C-alpha positions as CSV (number, residue, x, y, z in Angstrom):
1,M,0.0,0.2,-0.1
2,S,1.2,3.7,-0.6
3,I,-0.5,6.5,0.6
4,K,0.3,10.4,0.4
5,G,-0.2,13.2,2.9
6,S,0.7,16.7,3.4
7,C,0.3,19.6,6.0
8,L,-2.2,22.3,5.6
9,C,0.0,24.9,3.7
10,G,1.3,22.4,1.4
11,E,4.9,23.1,2.5
12,V,5.6,19.2,3.6
13,R,4.5,16.5,1.4
14,F,5.2,12.8,2.2
15,E,4.2,9.2,1.0
16,I,3.7,6.2,3.4
17,T,4.6,2.8,2.0
18,G,3.3,-0.4,3.7
19,N,0.7,-1.2,5.9
20,F,-0.8,0.0,9.2
21,E,-1.2,-2.4,12.2
22,S,-3.3,-0.1,14.3
23,F,-5.7,2.9,14.0
24,Y,-6.4,4.5,17.3
25,L,-8.8,7.3,18.7
26,C,-6.4,8.7,21.6
27,Y,-8.5,10.7,24.3
28,C,-5.4,11.2,26.7
29,K,-4.9,14.6,28.0
30,Y,-1.5,14.9,25.7
31,C,-3.5,14.2,22.8
32,Q,-6.1,16.8,23.6
33,K,-3.7,19.2,23.8
34,D,-1.9,18.2,20.7
35,T,-5.0,18.5,18.6
36,G,-7.1,21.2,20.4
37,S,-10.1,18.7,20.3
38,A,-11.4,15.6,21.9
39,H,-9.0,13.2,20.6
40,A,-6.1,12.5,18.2
41,A,-6.6,9.9,15.5
42,N,-3.1,8.4,14.6
43,L,-2.4,5.2,12.7
44,F,0.8,3.1,13.9
45,S,3.4,0.6,11.8
46,S,6.1,-1.2,12.8
47,S,7.1,-1.9,8.9
48,A,5.9,1.0,6.9
49,T,8.3,3.5,5.6
50,L,8.1,7.2,5.3
51,Q,9.5,9.3,2.5
52,W,9.4,13.2,2.5
53,M,8.8,14.4,-0.9
54,S,8.9,18.0,-0.1
55,G,9.6,20.4,3.0
56,Q,11.5,18.0,5.3
57,S,13.2,20.9,6.4
58,S,10.1,22.3,7.7
59,V,9.3,19.3,10.0
60,N,9.8,20.0,13.7
61,T,9.5,17.5,16.5
62,F,8.4,18.1,19.8
63,Q,9.0,15.4,22.8
64,L,7.0,16.1,25.9
65,P,10.0,16.1,28.7
66,S,10.0,12.6,30.9
67,T,7.3,11.2,28.5
68,Q,6.9,9.0,25.3
69,H,4.8,11.4,23.9
70,I,6.2,12.9,20.6
71,K,4.6,15.4,18.1
72,S,5.9,16.3,14.7
73,F,4.5,19.2,13.1
74,C,4.9,21.8,9.9
75,A,6.9,24.8,11.2
76,C,4.9,27.0,8.9
77,C,1.0,26.1,9.4
78,G,1.7,23.9,12.7
79,S,-0.3,20.8,11.2
80,A,0.4,17.6,12.8
81,L,2.9,15.1,10.5
82,P,4.2,11.5,10.6
83,S,6.9,10.7,13.3
84,L,9.5,7.8,13.7
85,Q,9.2,7.0,17.5
86,M,10.6,4.4,19.5
87,N,14.5,4.8,18.2
88,G,12.6,4.4,14.5
89,K,10.9,1.2,15.5
90,L,7.5,3.0,15.2
91,L,6.0,5.0,12.6
92,V,3.2,7.4,13.9
93,V,0.6,8.8,11.3
94,P,-2.1,11.4,12.2
95,A,-4.9,10.2,10.2
96,G,-5.9,13.7,9.2
97,S,-2.5,14.3,7.7
98,L,-3.5,11.8,4.7
99,D,-4.3,13.4,1.4
100,D,-5.5,9.8,-0.3
101,A,-8.5,8.0,1.2
102,L,-7.7,5.5,4.0
103,N,-9.3,2.2,3.6
104,M,-9.5,1.5,7.1
105,T,-11.5,2.1,10.4
106,P,-10.2,2.6,13.9
107,N,-9.4,-0.5,16.0
108,A,-10.2,1.1,19.4
109,R,-10.5,4.2,21.5
110,I,-8.1,4.6,24.2
111,F,-7.7,6.5,27.3
112,T,-11.6,6.9,27.4
113,S,-11.1,7.4,31.0
114,R,-9.8,11.0,30.3
115,C,-12.3,12.1,28.0
116,A,-13.3,15.5,28.0
117,P,-16.6,16.4,30.0
118,W,-18.2,18.5,27.1
119,Q,-17.8,15.1,24.9
120,T,-20.6,13.0,26.2
121,G,-23.7,13.0,24.4
122,L,-22.5,14.7,21.0
123,E,-24.5,12.0,19.0
124,D,-27.6,13.8,20.1
125,I,-26.8,17.3,19.2
126,Q,-28.0,19.0,16.0
127,S,-25.6,18.2,12.9
128,F,-25.1,20.2,9.8
129,S,-23.3,18.7,6.6
130,E,-21.8,22.2,5.9
131,L,-21.4,25.3,7.8
132,P,-24.4,26.6,9.2
133,E,-26.1,29.8,8.0
């Protein structure tokens, strides 16, 4: 499998070759801070390869001190980007950074004990297919 992705401003482009073993929606406090939302949606692979097509010099990586929490992002627009973790043994790819359609659904929701309190009952609120008028 080969799938392409990029950041919001288009400065950084990449291609992933191989398969993902896991797709998790993570509700931990770190992922909430990273995304500014309820959870992160990340794909994990121990065998896929990452190739930067452009903008690799604009990729910054931050590791939260005293943790294994790592986030790579575009220095120009701040978009989340793939990162190699665990000394290069694990590729973590933010699902929202992919440009190509992903033929995979999440395996699980993790750290649900840390869900934001405003997240309950969301299926019951009004929904719009586009920006409401």
